[in-house]
N, C-alpha and C positions, 0 to 999 in steps of 0.2 A: 439563223446566222445573221450577224450584223456586218455589213460591208464597211470597209474603212473609207477614209476620205479619198484615197487614190486607188483606182482599179484600172491599171493600164496593162499592156501586154507583159511588161516585166514582172508584175505581181500575179499574173494569171496562174502560174503553176502552184504557188503557195495558196492562193484563194481556192483553187480546185481541191487541194488536199484538205483544206479547212471545211469545205462544203459538206463532206460526209454523205452518207447514203440515206439519212433519215430527215433531211432538211425539208420542212414544209412551209416555212416562213422565212423570207429574206427581208431584212430591214435595210433599205437603200438610202435612208434619210441623210446619212453622213457623206454620201458621194458628192465630191466637188470636182474631181479631175478623173476622167474615165474615157475609155475609147470603146471600140466594138468588142473588146475582150469582156467587158461587163455584160454586154448582151449575150455573148456566148456562154458566160458563166450562168446566167439566169436560164438560158435554154437547157443547159446541162442539169441544173437543179430541177427544172420542170420535167425533164426526161426521167430523172431518178425518182421523183415523186410519182410520176405516172406509172413507172414500173412496179410500184408498191400499191397502185390503185388509189393514190392520193392526188390532191390538187395543190400546186404551188401558189402561195400568196406572196406578192411583193408589196411591202409597205413603204411609204415615204419616198417613192421614186421621184427624183427631180424631173422637172419638165424637160430638160435636155436629154435625159435618159429615155423618157417616153418618146420624144421626137426621134431619137436615134433608132429605137425599136420600131417606130412607125416607118422610118425610112427603109428599114430592112423587111418590113411587112410582117413583123412578129409581135407587135404591140398587143393585139387581141389574143394571140396564142399565149402570151405571158400574163394576160389578164390585167394589163396596165390601163388605168382609166383615161379615157379620152379627155376629160376635163383637166387633167394634170398638165396637158400640153398647152392649154390656153393661157 
């Protein structure tokens, strides 16, 4: 799944529908405007992947997304690289 440039609360229901149950890779490289809804979406994608015995991979996470996930204490859970926040 490729996330759009904007992933705010208003887009969350549509993004959740697009997520699907078989997503194992999320491309976050286009994210420019987002809030905690993006983190929640990634957590849901991780939950769905884990339910199938798979691991979620997040590619291209912007530093601000990594920092937001770190603020909530889920950066490691989502497998986000520490170096991306530097």
